[in-house]
ZAZA-62240 format. One line per 10 residues: number of its first residue (from 0); their letters; for each residue x, z, y of C-alpha. Coordinates in pm, 1 decimal, padded with zeros to 6 digits. Layout:
BEGIN
NUM	a	X:Z:Y  ...
This chain:
BEGIN
0	mgkltkaavp	14077.0:09221.8:11552.2  13821.8:09016.2:11424.3  14032.7:08729.0:11313.6  14327.7:08972.4:11197.9  14045.0:09096.4:10907.4  14016.8:08766.7:10821.7  14348.9:08684.9:10737.4  14429.2:08992.1:10624.7  14215.5:08934.2:10275.2  14385.5:08556.4:10201.6
10	igvvsivlml	14732.9:08737.9:10319.9  14689.0:09046.8:10055.2  14571.5:08776.7:09781.6  14839.7:08565.3:09804.6  15100.6:08910.5:09804.0  14956.1:08990.6:09509.0  15065.6:08695.3:09346.4  15383.5:08680.0:09480.0  15432.5:09030.9:09318.3  15456.4:08877.7:08960.3
20	vvplpaavld	15739.8:08688.7:09082.9  15958.3:08878.5:09344.2  16106.1:09198.6:09250.6  15978.7:09457.9:09454.2  16201.1:09773.2:09586.7  16127.5:10123.5:09345.8  16015.1:10284.8:09710.2  15814.3:09985.9:09819.7  15667.0:10009.9:09463.1  15556.0:10405.3:09489.8
30	lliaanivgs	15356.0:10273.1:09758.9  15166.4:10031.2:09626.3  15083.1:10262.7:09323.4  14942.0:10503.3:09570.6  14771.9:10220.9:09754.0  14584.9:10136.1:09404.1  14499.1:10436.9:09242.9  14334.7:10578.2:09639.9  14153.8:10256.2:09652.0  14028.6:10223.2:09324.9
40	llillvsmqi	13909.6:10587.0:09436.6  13757.5:10464.4:09710.6  13558.9:10234.8:09544.0  13405.4:10423.5:09266.5  13284.1:10711.0:09588.4  13108.3:10405.2:09772.9  12975.3:10300.0:09452.6  12802.3:10633.9:09434.6  12649.3:10620.3:09812.8  12487.9:10343.4:09810.3
50	krpldfsifp	12101.9:10277.1:09801.9  12086.0:09951.1:09553.2  12368.3:09710.1:09394.4  12274.0:09467.0:09629.4  12439.3:09701.4:09883.4  12763.7:09630.3:09722.5  12728.2:09312.1:09706.7  13077.2:09216.5:09750.5  13160.1:09457.7:09415.5  13213.3:09154.0:09184.7
60	slvliatlmr	13478.0:08994.9:09367.0  13643.4:09327.0:09458.0  13690.2:09392.5:09069.9  13892.4:09062.7:09057.2  14156.3:09149.5:09287.4  14161.5:09511.9:09191.6  14198.0:09384.8:08850.0  14502.2:09147.6:08971.6  14672.0:09402.1:09137.7  14673.5:09616.9:08881.3
70	lalnvsstrl	14860.8:09352.2:08638.2  15069.2:09272.4:08900.9  15182.4:09645.7:08931.3  15228.6:09604.4:08600.6  15474.5:09331.4:08603.7  15666.7:09490.4:08894.0  15702.6:09835.3:08732.8  15786.4:09675.3:08397.9  16044.5:09433.7:08570.6  16247.3:09741.6:08713.0
80	vltdgyagkv	16202.8:09945.7:08402.1  16344.6:09677.3:08176.8  16606.6:09653.6:08472.5  16711.9:09951.2:08589.5  16615.2:10221.6:08395.6  16378.8:10340.3:08691.5  16075.6:10233.3:08859.0  16007.4:10481.4:09124.9  15912.9:10858.6:09150.2  15521.9:10789.6:09097.2
90	ieafghfvig	15608.2:10643.0:08740.6  15876.1:10876.5:08666.9  15671.1:11227.7:08722.5  15395.5:11062.6:08524.4  15652.3:10989.2:08233.6  15832.9:11347.9:08197.7  15593.3:11597.9:08435.6  15250.1:11477.6:08361.8  15273.2:11381.3:07943.3  15552.9:11717.3:07947.8
100	gsliiglvif	15838.8:11464.7:07831.5  15694.1:11425.7:07525.4  15626.4:11035.0:07398.0  15396.1:11135.3:07139.8  15198.3:11331.0:07359.0  15205.3:11006.2:07622.3  15120.0:10764.9:07368.1  14788.9:11024.4:07274.6  14683.5:11039.4:07649.5  14719.2:10672.5:07679.6
110	viltiiqfvv	14491.4:10574.3:07383.1  14257.3:10807.5:07461.6  14211.9:10705.4:07802.2  14227.7:10341.5:07679.5  13887.9:10396.5:07414.6  13741.7:10623.2:07745.1  13787.6:10208.2:07909.6  13732.7:10020.7:07666.2  13475.5:10140.0:07379.8  13272.1:10339.5:07592.3
120	itngagrvae	13233.1:10256.5:07987.0  13361.5:09889.9:07996.8  13164.0:09802.7:07666.5  12844.3:09998.7:07812.6  12840.6:09844.9:08190.6  12946.9:09440.7:08020.3  12643.2:09501.9:07802.7  12422.4:09676.0:08118.6  12532.8:09381.9:08352.6  12461.1:09119.8:08049.3
130	vgarftldam	12096.8:09212.0:08063.2  12080.4:09273.0:08383.2  12124.0:08906.7:08463.5  11915.1:08862.1:08190.6  11570.4:08984.3:08302.1  11639.3:08917.2:08673.7  11663.7:08567.0:08608.9  11355.7:08594.9:08393.2  11215.9:08767.0:08658.7  11292.8:08535.6:08967.9
140	pgkqmaidad	10972.7:08252.4:08893.1  10778.3:08588.6:08892.4  10943.9:08718.0:09201.3  10897.8:08350.6:09398.3  10541.8:08375.8:09310.4  10473.0:08710.7:09450.8  10608.7:08617.9:09785.9  10419.8:08290.1:09809.1  10098.1:08480.9:09715.3  10185.8:08764.3:09997.7
150	lnaglinekq	10274.0:08462.8:10244.8  09898.8:08282.3:10196.5  09724.6:08619.4:10171.7  09867.5:08632.1:10526.4  10042.0:09000.0:10435.9  10369.3:08846.0:10566.1  10448.8:08603.5:10803.9  10739.7:08285.9:10722.4  11046.0:08488.5:10843.6  10939.1:08757.0:10646.9
160	arkrrsevta	10899.6:08553.1:10307.7  11240.4:08382.2:10390.0  11435.2:08720.6:10372.2  11249.5:08811.6:10066.7  11311.5:08499.2:09885.8  11686.5:08533.7:09976.2  11720.0:08884.7:09836.3  11544.4:08778.4:09504.9  11838.5:08504.8:09503.4  12130.0:08720.2:09586.4
170	eadfygsmdg	11975.2:08996.9:09325.3  12024.3:08698.7:09094.9  12373.0:08624.9:09172.0  12482.0:08996.2:09197.5  12372.7:09010.3:08894.9  12545.9:08695.5:08734.9  12855.9:08785.5:08898.0  12836.9:09140.8:08743.8  12801.5:08999.9:08406.7  13110.6:08796.5:08506.6
180	askfvkgdai	13289.4:09043.7:08660.9  13248.4:09344.7:08334.5  13484.4:09027.3:08178.8  13773.4:09105.5:08432.7  13752.3:09511.2:08329.4  13745.9:09432.7:07977.5  14004.1:09202.1:07968.6  14234.3:09447.3:08197.5  14140.3:09704.2:07910.3  14292.3:09461.6:07649.0
190	aaiivtlinl	14571.0:09376.3:07867.1  14699.9:09754.6:07933.9  14704.9:09820.8:07564.9  14949.0:09490.0:07497.1  15162.0:09548.3:07840.0  15252.6:09909.1:07722.3  15323.3:09757.3:07347.7  15529.6:09540.1:07534.2  15721.2:09741.0:07760.1  15779.7:09989.1:07452.8
200	iggfaigvmq	15918.7:09797.6:07242.7  16133.2:09585.3:07496.3  16259.3:09919.3:07630.2  16359.1:10026.0:07273.6  16523.1:09729.7:07216.5  16716.9:09678.3:07545.9  16850.2:10013.2:07571.8  16982.2:10034.4:07225.9  17110.5:09653.5:07173.4  17247.5:09615.4:07509.1
210	kgmapgdavs	17318.5:09922.2:07663.3  17457.8:10021.6:07355.4  17272.3:10384.1:07387.5  17141.5:10631.6:07086.3  16784.2:10609.1:07017.9  16676.0:10927.9:07113.0  16818.4:10817.7:07450.7  16696.7:10482.9:07433.9  16332.6:10651.1:07394.1  16384.2:10921.9:07639.6
220	tysllsvgdg	16499.1:10645.0:07917.9  16251.7:10395.6:07868.8  15960.7:10454.9:07628.0  15877.2:10745.4:07863.5  15860.7:10518.8:08187.3  15659.0:10242.7:07964.3  15438.8:10547.4:07856.7  15391.8:10698.7:08237.9  15359.1:10316.7:08363.8  15067.4:10254.7:08155.5
230	lvsqipalli	14892.9:10602.1:08262.2  14979.2:10497.5:08638.1  14728.2:10165.4:08569.8  14526.8:10303.4:08325.9  14410.8:10593.0:08589.7  14269.0:10335.5:08883.6  14173.7:10128.9:08594.4  13921.0:10392.4:08452.6  13849.4:10463.4:08811.3  13682.4:10106.9:08853.0
240	statglivtr	13538.8:10082.7:08537.5  13328.9:10367.0:08633.5  13247.3:10227.7:08948.1  13135.5:09915.9:08746.4  12923.6:10095.4:08482.8  12793.8:10327.9:08808.5  12690.9:09941.3:09018.9  12515.6:09782.2:08713.6  12322.2:10118.6:08589.4  12187.9:10228.3:08947.1
250	saaqgdmgsd	11832.2:10126.0:09030.2  11645.6:10110.0:09350.0  11682.5:10445.3:09485.9  11591.8:10591.5:09881.3  11950.5:10820.8:09878.0  12241.6:10797.4:09752.2  12367.4:10888.5:09394.8  12435.1:11270.1:09490.0  12092.9:11342.0:09654.5  11948.3:11143.2:09379.1
260	llaqlgrskq	12074.6:11353.9:09124.0  12025.7:11703.7:09272.7  11696.6:11630.8:09393.3  11597.8:11491.6:09031.9  11776.3:11706.6:08840.6  11606.5:12015.5:09057.4  11287.4:11913.2:09057.3  11143.4:12186.8:08822.2  11248.5:12533.5:08754.0  11093.4:12505.8:08399.4
270	plriaggasl	11404.4:12298.3:08267.2  11684.7:12512.7:08410.5  11523.1:12793.3:08311.0  11489.5:12698.6:07978.9  11901.4:12595.3:07930.3  11998.2:12930.9:08091.2  11828.1:13116.6:07801.4  11929.3:12862.4:07551.4  12312.1:12968.3:07681.9  12196.3:13264.2:07662.7
280	alclipglpk	12095.7:13337.7:07336.5  12421.5:13126.3:07190.5  12612.0:13466.3:07330.5  12427.8:13580.3:06975.4  12616.7:13371.5:06730.4  12902.7:13574.2:06530.9  13242.9:13489.5:06703.3  13120.5:13256.8:06953.3  13322.7:13426.1:07257.2  13048.4:13553.2:07483.0
290	lpfllvgalf	13199.1:13526.3:07873.0  13154.7:13158.8:07987.5  12767.0:13137.9:07772.8  12768.1:13453.2:07991.1  12828.1:13298.6:08323.4  12697.5:12977.9:08215.5  12370.0:13092.7:08178.1  12320.7:13324.2:08484.9  12421.7:13007.8:08699.5  12154.7:12837.5:08566.1
300	lfaasrltek	11860.9:13111.0:08580.3  11987.7:13194.4:08927.2  11943.0:12839.2:09020.9  11596.8:12812.5:08901.2  11560.4:13094.7:09100.8  11664.0:12958.8:09415.2  11478.7:12664.2:09362.8  11168.0:12548.7:09526.4  10877.4:12346.6:09342.6  10780.1:12049.3:09592.8
310	veeddeapqa	10415.3:11913.2:09541.8  10536.5:11536.3:09537.3  10280.4:11346.7:09788.4  10204.4:11012.2:09830.2  10405.8:10920.7:10163.8  10192.2:10579.1:10238.9  09867.3:10800.1:10265.4  09755.0:10980.8:10531.9  09731.5:11317.7:10615.6  09405.3:11470.1:10641.1
320	gelaaaepqp	09474.4:11574.8:10997.7  09618.0:11236.6:11069.4  09274.9:11137.1:10954.8  09107.1:11309.9:11162.6  09304.4:11287.8:11462.0  09309.8:10901.6:11424.4  08916.6:10863.7:11300.6  08714.0:10808.1:11599.0  08420.2:11058.7:11689.2  08093.5:10905.1:11546.9
330	dspeaiadrm	07947.5:10901.8:11908.3  08233.9:10777.2:12095.7  08290.7:10476.3:12265.8  08578.8:10314.8:12033.9  08318.2:10429.4:11727.4  08029.2:10243.8:11889.3  08243.5:09952.6:12006.2  08314.2:09923.7:11661.3  08053.8:09919.0:11533.3  07940.7:09637.5:11753.4
340	rvdpleleva	08193.7:09392.0:11673.7  08103.4:09079.7:11475.0  08318.5:08930.4:11241.7  08349.1:08612.9:11183.7  08309.6:08526.9:10843.2  08225.1:08846.2:10614.9  08117.4:08862.4:10229.2  07863.6:09095.7:10129.1  07765.8:09194.7:09728.0  07570.3:09423.2:09547.2
350	fdlvelvdta	07710.2:09743.3:09385.7  07725.0:09551.3:09023.0  07971.9:09281.4:09205.8  08209.0:09544.3:09298.4  08396.6:09495.3:08982.7  08481.4:09178.4:09084.2  08662.8:09306.1:09389.8  08839.7:09586.1:09227.8  09189.3:09527.9:09121.8  09204.0:09844.8:08928.8
360	rggdlldrvk	08911.7:09648.6:08685.1  09077.2:09346.9:08708.9  08868.4:09194.4:08949.3  09048.4:08853.8:09157.7  08781.6:08765.8:09416.2  08989.3:08917.0:09702.3  09270.4:08721.5:09540.6  09077.7:08394.1:09556.3  08948.3:08442.4:09907.1  09264.2:08522.6:10015.7
370	alrrkvamet	09423.3:08187.7:09853.9  09064.7:08041.2:10021.2  09203.6:08057.5:10351.1  09515.9:07867.6:10302.2  09333.7:07567.9:10082.0  09126.6:07541.5:10351.4  09381.6:07494.4:10613.6  09565.9:07239.4:10449.6  09295.4:07050.8:10415.8  09066.6:07064.8:10769.1
380	glviplvrtr	09347.2:07213.1:10966.6  09128.7:07545.1:11027.3  09311.8:07872.0:10985.4  09012.6:08051.8:10912.7  08954.1:08459.5:11023.6  09005.3:08711.6:10749.5  08708.8:08750.5:10536.6  08569.7:09112.9:10563.8  08450.2:09184.4:10270.1  08217.0:09537.0:10153.4
390	dnldlpasqy	07965.2:09637.0:09913.9  07605.1:09651.7:10030.5  07401.6:09933.6:09804.3  07056.3:09793.7:09950.2  07077.8:09413.2:09819.6  06960.0:09325.5:09456.9  07153.8:09359.8:09163.2  07388.3:09102.3:09109.8  07343.9:08898.2:09493.2  07612.6:08836.2:09754.5
400	viwlngvpaa	07562.4:08731.5:10062.7  07797.5:08524.7:10352.5  07778.4:08635.6:10701.1  07850.5:08387.7:10974.3  07906.2:08518.7:11319.3  07706.7:08855.9:11220.2  07399.5:08605.4:11060.9  07341.4:08553.6:10683.0  07474.8:08192.4:10621.9  07414.5:08167.5:10237.1
410	kgtspagtvl	07268.9:08405.8:09925.7  07376.1:08388.4:09598.5  07348.7:08580.8:09264.9  07629.4:08632.1:09031.6  07458.3:08865.3:08704.1  07748.1:09058.7:08514.8  07838.3:08950.4:08199.4  07762.3:08599.5:08235.0  07914.6:08284.0:08362.5  07767.4:07950.7:08510.1
420	aigdhldglp	07714.9:07657.1:08255.0  07608.9:07360.3:08466.1  07492.3:07062.2:08335.1  07146.5:06905.2:08221.3  07139.0:06976.3:07871.7  07097.2:07356.5:07849.4  06778.4:07445.4:07685.9  06931.6:07555.5:07340.8  07166.7:07785.9:07517.8  06989.4:08175.5:07605.6
430	gkatrepvfg	06994.3:08248.0:07958.3  06854.6:08252.1:08354.6  06797.9:07863.1:08441.1  06960.3:07863.6:08816.4  07086.4:07612.1:09051.5  07483.4:07598.3:09129.6  07453.5:07675.1:09488.4  07664.5:07384.4:09654.2  07540.8:07053.8:09495.9  07258.3:07199.2:09377.3
440	laakwvpael	07271.8:07108.6:09026.4  07109.0:07248.4:08721.1  07267.1:07526.2:08585.6  07243.8:07869.3:08364.5  07343.7:08214.4:08378.6  07481.3:08247.3:08046.4  07630.1:08556.4:07831.8  07963.7:08532.3:07868.8  08059.8:08549.9:07492.4  07874.5:08219.6:07452.7
450	qrqaemagat	08114.0:08003.9:07715.9  08256.8:07811.0:07397.0  07870.2:07707.9:07270.5  07842.0:07572.3:07653.9  08164.3:07419.2:07692.9  08071.6:07232.8:07387.1  07743.8:07141.4:07470.5  07941.2:06956.4:07717.4  07830.5:07171.4:08021.4  08093.0:07280.3:08318.2
460	vvdrssvitt	08122.9:07673.1:08304.9  08273.0:07844.0:08604.3  08322.1:08195.5:08606.3  08158.6:08516.3:08841.4  08459.2:08482.1:09037.1  08456.3:08104.8:09102.9  08078.3:08054.6:09211.8  08137.6:08288.0:09492.4  08440.7:08168.5:09606.5  08357.4:07810.0:09615.6
470	hlaevvrqna	08033.2:07864.0:09774.8  08202.5:08052.8:10069.1  08448.4:07723.8:10041.4  08136.6:07485.2:10121.6  07996.1:07717.7:10387.8  08336.6:07744.5:10575.1  08317.7:07348.8:10541.0  08005.4:07317.0:10689.0  08026.4:07555.7:10978.1  08433.0:07505.9:11039.6
480	sallgredvk	08321.7:07469.5:11428.0  08170.9:07801.9:11426.0  08470.5:07936.7:11338.3  08699.1:07734.5:11580.1  08702.2:08004.3:11858.0  08910.2:07992.2:12193.8  09170.5:08201.7:12067.3  09232.6:07996.2:11816.5  09276.4:07698.4:12008.3  09515.6:07907.0:12203.4
490	vlvemvrrsh	09714.9:07943.8:11890.7  09701.8:07593.5:11775.7  09817.7:07489.7:12105.0  10117.5:07658.4:12110.8  10237.6:07571.5:11764.6  10215.1:07236.9:11878.1  10413.6:07337.8:12219.9  10718.6:07487.3:11967.5  10772.5:07154.8:11836.9  10659.4:06868.4:12058.9
500	pavvdeltpt	10594.0:07026.1:12419.9  10593.5:06724.3:12607.0  10254.2:06655.7:12408.7  10113.9:06995.9:12537.4  10222.2:07004.4:12884.5  10085.5:06624.3:12982.3  09733.3:06717.8:12819.3  09660.1:07093.2:12853.2  09606.1:07223.8:13150.7  09635.1:06940.5:13381.8
510	mlslgevqrv	09430.3:06676.9:13227.9  09179.8:06863.7:12985.0  09092.7:07298.4:13010.2  09144.9:07487.4:12703.9  08749.0:07481.9:12660.6  08733.6:07089.0:12658.1  08997.1:07101.1:12427.2  08788.9:07293.6:12150.7  08488.6:07075.7:12210.5  08668.7:06816.8:12128.8
520	lqalldegvs	08819.0:06997.4:11804.0  08475.2:07123.5:11675.8  08314.1:06781.1:11739.8  08594.6:06646.1:11504.3  08523.5:06984.7:11197.6  08158.2:06856.3:11234.1  08170.0:06549.2:11124.9  08459.4:06623.3:10870.7  08730.9:06525.4:11016.2  09049.0:06702.0:10948.8
530	irdlvrifea	09256.8:06834.4:11268.7  09595.9:06890.8:11104.0  09754.6:06606.0:11280.2  09730.6:06769.6:11620.7  10000.9:06583.2:11788.3  09850.1:06266.4:11730.3  09516.4:06416.6:11860.7  09665.0:06579.2:12182.0  09849.1:06207.7:12256.9  09507.5:06051.9:12207.8
540	lslrakvstd	09313.9:06284.8:12435.1  09611.9:06248.6:12718.2  09525.8:05850.8:12717.6  09178.7:05869.3:12728.0  09164.4:06174.8:12986.0  09344.2:05919.4:13265.3  09001.0:05751.6:13204.3  08710.0:06002.8:13098.3  08668.6:06313.6:13050.3  08332.1:06263.6:12827.6
550	ldglveavra	08312.6:06373.9:12481.7  08199.0:06134.1:12262.1  08464.2:05924.4:12433.2  08750.9:06162.3:12378.1  08620.7:06199.1:12023.0  08626.0:05830.9:11967.4  08932.4:05872.6:12103.9  09110.0:06081.5:11885.1  08879.8:05900.1:11576.9  09094.9:05572.4:11644.8
560	algaaishpy	09401.6:05692.7:11692.6  09388.9:05882.7:11315.7  09228.3:05551.1:11127.6  09267.3:05498.9:10812.2  09306.0:05927.4:10755.4  08986.3:05950.5:10835.2  08849.0:05739.1:10560.5  09121.9:05803.7:10295.9  08938.6:06147.6:10136.1  08706.6:05894.9:10058.4
570	vtederlhvi	08966.5:05650.5:09872.7  08901.2:05660.1:09507.1  09183.7:05731.0:09225.4  09163.1:05392.9:09191.5  09226.1:05290.6:09560.8  08813.0:05189.8:09631.0  08647.3:05273.2:09898.0  08257.3:05297.2:09858.5  08097.8:05180.4:10181.1  07717.0:05139.3:10287.7
580	tldpsfeqrl	07669.9:04874.4:10560.3  07413.6:04784.9:10811.6  07250.7:04450.5:10822.7  07392.4:04256.1:11135.9  07082.3:04242.8:11305.3  06979.3:04595.0:11224.3  07295.2:04720.4:11401.8  07252.8:04528.6:11666.6  06889.2:04652.5:11751.9  07078.9:05007.8:11681.2
590	lesvrqtegg	07320.1:04909.6:11960.4  07046.7:04862.6:12207.9  06917.3:05188.0:12156.5  07204.1:05391.3:12279.8  07135.1:05588.3:12502.6  07387.5:05856.4:12671.6  07238.4:06204.0:12747.0  07392.1:06504.8:12838.2  07458.8:06629.4:12439.2  07590.4:06258.0:12454.9
600	qvlaldghtv	07534.8:05955.8:12291.6  07170.4:05943.0:12106.8  06938.3:05682.2:11910.3  06579.3:05628.2:12112.4  06431.8:05430.7:11812.9  06069.3:05445.9:11728.5  05951.0:05715.7:11444.2  05879.6:05349.6:11218.4  06246.2:05232.0:11271.6  06410.4:05621.9:11204.5
610	dalvrgctdl	06202.0:05633.7:10875.4  06359.0:05295.7:10760.5  06697.1:05397.3:10851.2  06651.5:05722.6:10679.0  06480.4:05577.3:10335.3  06701.4:05312.0:10304.9  07036.6:05575.4:10344.3  06857.2:05794.4:10107.4  06837.9:05536.1:09855.1  07153.4:05415.2:09834.2
620	leeaermnls	07323.2:05772.7:09827.3  07132.7:05893.2:09572.0  07230.8:05604.3:09327.3  07573.3:05652.3:09476.4  07547.5:06047.9:09332.8  07407.1:05932.7:09056.6  07749.1:05703.3:08948.8  07960.5:05983.5:09111.6  08048.8:05839.9:09388.0  08099.0:05955.9:09712.4
630	pvlvcspqvr	08004.6:05669.2:09969.0  08032.9:05648.5:10368.8  07829.8:05471.7:10598.5  08073.2:05172.2:10811.4  07932.2:05079.4:11124.6  08032.8:04966.8:11449.4  08232.6:05144.5:11673.9  08005.5:05126.4:11967.6  07664.2:05285.6:11760.7  07890.5:05554.9:11513.0
640	aalsrlvrqv	07882.1:05868.4:11743.4  07472.7:05828.8:11823.4  07414.0:05711.7:11442.7  07636.0:05997.0:11321.6  07464.4:06258.8:11532.7  07125.7:06146.2:11384.8  07289.7:06138.2:11021.4  07411.4:06464.8:11017.5  07061.2:06617.4:11090.9  06889.5:06446.4:10788.2
650	lprltvisyn	07171.6:06332.2:10545.7  07477.5:06564.9:10649.5  07630.6:06456.3:10263.4  07624.1:06140.9:10460.8  07996.4:06059.1:10653.8  07948.8:05771.2:10890.8  08278.7:05539.4:11002.8  08349.6:05276.5:11211.9  08541.5:04975.4:11101.8  08856.0:05095.2:11301.4
660	evsrtaqies	08837.9:05382.2:11055.5  08821.7:05193.8:10733.0  09195.5:05208.8:10500.6  09345.9:04907.7:10496.4  09517.3:04953.1:10177.2  09155.2:05047.7:09993.6  08957.6:04830.8:09797.0  08610.8:04805.2:10003.5  08336.7:04778.9:09740.5  07967.0:04757.2:09905.3
670	lgvvsgavai	07681.9:04991.7:09752.7  07398.9:04798.4:09948.9  07315.5:04709.9:10326.0  07043.4:04875.4:10476.4  06756.8:04691.6:10675.9  06510.3:04806.3:10917.6  06269.2:04780.3:10670.9  06459.8:04865.1:10348.3  06768.4:04875.5:10160.5  06937.7:04536.8:10060.5
680	r	07120.7:04554.4:09719.9
C-alpha cells in the first residue's frame, strides 16, 4: 500500500501532462471534471478544519497540481468542443441548464465569478501571503533567540529546542511557498479568461467558416459549450482560491474554523441582541418587506436567549480546590521536609530590589542568572544547580545575600536608582563610596542620570543587575567544588558513557568509585581547572589508578594529561604568559620539606620561610595587578601540589602550575623570582 501511494502522485502528474496532448473521450472527461470539482471541495473543507497553517503544509504543492489539472481539462474540453461540438454531459449541462441556454446570461455569470475570484479573493490572498512571508522571515531571528534563551535557562531540553527550531523553519518555508502558490491561483484566473475568449472566437469561426452553419446555430452549438466549459473550470478554481485565502488568514487556534467561529461570535449575548433589534427596527422603514427582517431578527434574539455566557478563565492557573489539594498542610511531614530542604544556591534580595526580579517591571535579573549557568558551564565544566531567588523583608534596604548550601557566602548592596562607577577619580561625582564586590576596586554608587558624566570621567559604569550577577558568578567560581554533588558527578559520568562507553567502563566502578571521581573533580575545581574535557580526565585517571589511588597522584596525573589547557586561560591576546618562578635553591628546600599526610602533601616549613615565600609572592602579584596582568606561579611537578595547597590559603588569586603545564606556543615573560629571603625582579 505504501509503494502504491508513493507511485500514485507521480503517475497522476504525468497523466495530467499527457492530457495536454492526448485527446480524451467525452465520458472520461466527465469523470475527470467531476473528480476535479469534488477534489477542490475536499481541499476547501480540509482548510477549514485545520488548527494552524502548518497542519496543511502540502497545500502550496497541491495548489500547483490542482491548477495544472484544471488547465489540462480546459485543453481537453476545448479540443472536444471545437472538434465534435460536444464535450460531455457535464459541460453540456452547464451550457444549457445552469445558464438557461442563454449566451448573455452565461457570459455575465462567468465574468462575475472571474471578478470574485481574481479581484477579491485571489488578490487579497496573494497580498496576505506576501505580508505573512515577509513578517515570518523578519521574526525568525527573534524566535530562534527565544528558543536559545529557553534552552540556556533550562526551561526546555535539546530535543525540544530542535523541534521548535524545525517548526520555525517550516513556518518560514510554508509562508514563502504560499507567496508563490498565490501567484499560481492568480495566473489560473487570468488563463481561464483568455481560454474562454479564445474558445468563443474559435468556436464561432469553426461553426460559420468551416461547417457553414448559420451564426445563430454556431453560437448555440459552440459558444454555449465554451461558456459552460469556462464555468466548469471556474467553480473548482473559486474553491481553491477560497481555500488559499482561508489558509493564509488562519492563525493558530485551539479548534477548527467552524468551532472557533461559533465560539467567538457567540461569546457574548449583547451583540446578538443588538443585531436582532436592528433587524426588527428596519421593518419600520416604509417600502421594505417586513417578513424577512422579522424572521432574521427573531432568529438572532432567540439565539441570544439560548446563549450561556462563559467567564473566561486562565487554563494554566490552578483552581482554588486544586491548590488546596496540592499544598501540604503546615504541620504535615511533607511541609516540614520542604522547609528543611537546603538549596545549594540561593539569592536573597531586600524589598527594594524586587523590581530587578519582576519581569513585569522590566527586571532582567532572573534572565541574567539563568544565562550565568550556561556561561559557568562553558568555563568550568560545572553545571550549577538552579539558583533559588526570593525576597526577604528582614534584609536592610538595597542589600542582597548569596547563600551557599544554607550558609551566607557573600553580601552586597545595590541601591535603587543608581549605577556603580568603578575608578580612582570619582571625587567629583556625588554618591556613596564603596568597593566593587568581586575585586575590591574603588567604586561609587552614583545616580543613574549621571551615568554619562561618570563615563566621561573615565569610570567603568555597571548597572545594578550586572553587579549582583557578577558577584554571584565569582561566588560560584570560588566555591565550585562545593556545588559539585555526587548526583552531579553521576550525570557527568553517564554523559561521557553515551559518547565514550569504553572510557567509563574501564574507570568506574572497577578502579575508582563515584566518590573518588568526585574528589578528583572537586580538587581540580578548587585549583581553577576546568573539568569540561572529561574524556581526557577519565583516561588519565584510569592509567594512574592502576598504580595508586592517592588523591594528589590522581590530580597530578590529570593535570599532566590536560597540559597546556590549564595555562591557556592565563595567556594574553598577544600570546604572552606572565610567570613568577622560584629560585632553584629555594625550590629544592621546598621539595625536601614535602610531607605526605592524610589530607595530602604539605610543606613542613618554619615560620620565617613561609613568611618569605608569602611576602615574595605577594609583592610580585600586586605589582603585576597594577599593570593589569594575571601571572601564575610556576614550579616543578613534584612540589606543585603542596605549594598550591599553601598558596591557596594566603593568596587565592595566585594560581600555581607546573612546568609541564606551561603552554608551548606562548611567549614566557618572567615577572620575578621568589627566593627564601626576598623577591628578585
